[in-house]
C-alpha positions as CSV (number, residue, x, y, z in Angstrom):
1,M,-0.2,0.2,0.2
2,I,2.6,2.6,0.5
3,E,4.2,1.9,-2.5
4,K,1.8,2.3,-4.5
5,E,1.5,5.1,-2.8
6,L,4.9,6.1,-3.4
7,T,4.9,5.4,-6.8
8,E,2.2,7.7,-7.7
9,V,3.3,10.5,-5.7
10,C,6.3,9.9,-8.4
11,Q,5.1,9.3,-11.2
12,K,2.8,13.2,-10.3
13,I,6.1,14.7,-10.2
14,L,7.7,12.8,-13.2
15,D,4.7,13.8,-15.4
16,L,4.4,17.9,-14.3
17,L,8.4,17.7,-14.5
18,N,7.6,16.1,-18.6
19,D,4.8,17.6,-19.4
20,A,5.0,20.8,-18.3
21,L,8.2,22.4,-16.8
22,L,11.3,20.6,-19.1
23,P,8.7,21.4,-22.4
24,N,8.9,24.8,-21.3
25,C,11.8,25.6,-19.8
26,E,14.3,28.1,-21.4
27,S,17.6,28.5,-19.2
28,N,20.3,25.5,-19.7
29,E,20.5,25.8,-16.0
30,G,17.3,25.2,-15.5
31,S,17.4,22.1,-17.6
32,V,19.5,20.4,-16.1
33,F,18.5,20.9,-12.9
34,L,15.3,19.3,-13.8
35,L,16.3,16.6,-15.3
36,K,18.6,15.6,-12.0
37,M,15.4,15.9,-10.5
38,K,13.1,13.8,-12.9
39,G,16.4,11.8,-12.3
40,D,15.9,11.5,-8.5
41,Y,12.5,10.5,-8.6
42,Y,13.3,8.0,-10.7
43,R,15.7,6.6,-8.6
44,Y,13.3,6.9,-5.2
45,I,11.3,4.3,-7.4
46,A,13.7,2.2,-8.5
47,E,14.9,2.1,-4.5
48,Y,11.3,0.4,-3.5
49,A,10.1,-1.0,-6.4
50,S,11.2,-4.7,-7.4
51,G,11.6,-7.1,-10.4
52,E,11.0,-5.0,-13.6
53,Q,9.2,-1.8,-12.3
54,K,12.9,-1.5,-10.8
55,D,14.8,-2.6,-14.4
56,M,12.7,0.6,-15.3
57,A,13.2,3.3,-13.2
58,A,16.9,2.6,-13.0
59,V,17.2,3.2,-16.7
60,Q,15.0,6.4,-16.4
61,A,17.4,7.9,-13.7
62,E,20.5,6.9,-15.4
63,N,19.5,8.4,-18.8
64,S,18.4,11.5,-16.4
65,Y,21.2,11.8,-15.0
66,Q,23.3,11.4,-18.1
67,Q,20.7,14.5,-20.3
68,A,21.7,16.8,-17.4
């Protein structure tokens, strides 16, 4: 139950980052900050998830950090 709640909160934040904040960011510094934040939230999911969800979140976190 707690993992489900955490995933929902993290996903809402990731959706906000992907749909509104990153596309409208106008500075490189801001984009780097937001991409690092995106990586952090995927990392949070990877820390408690298991199986395929854990693997996917870890890959997404790494991709976000590399983009930043």
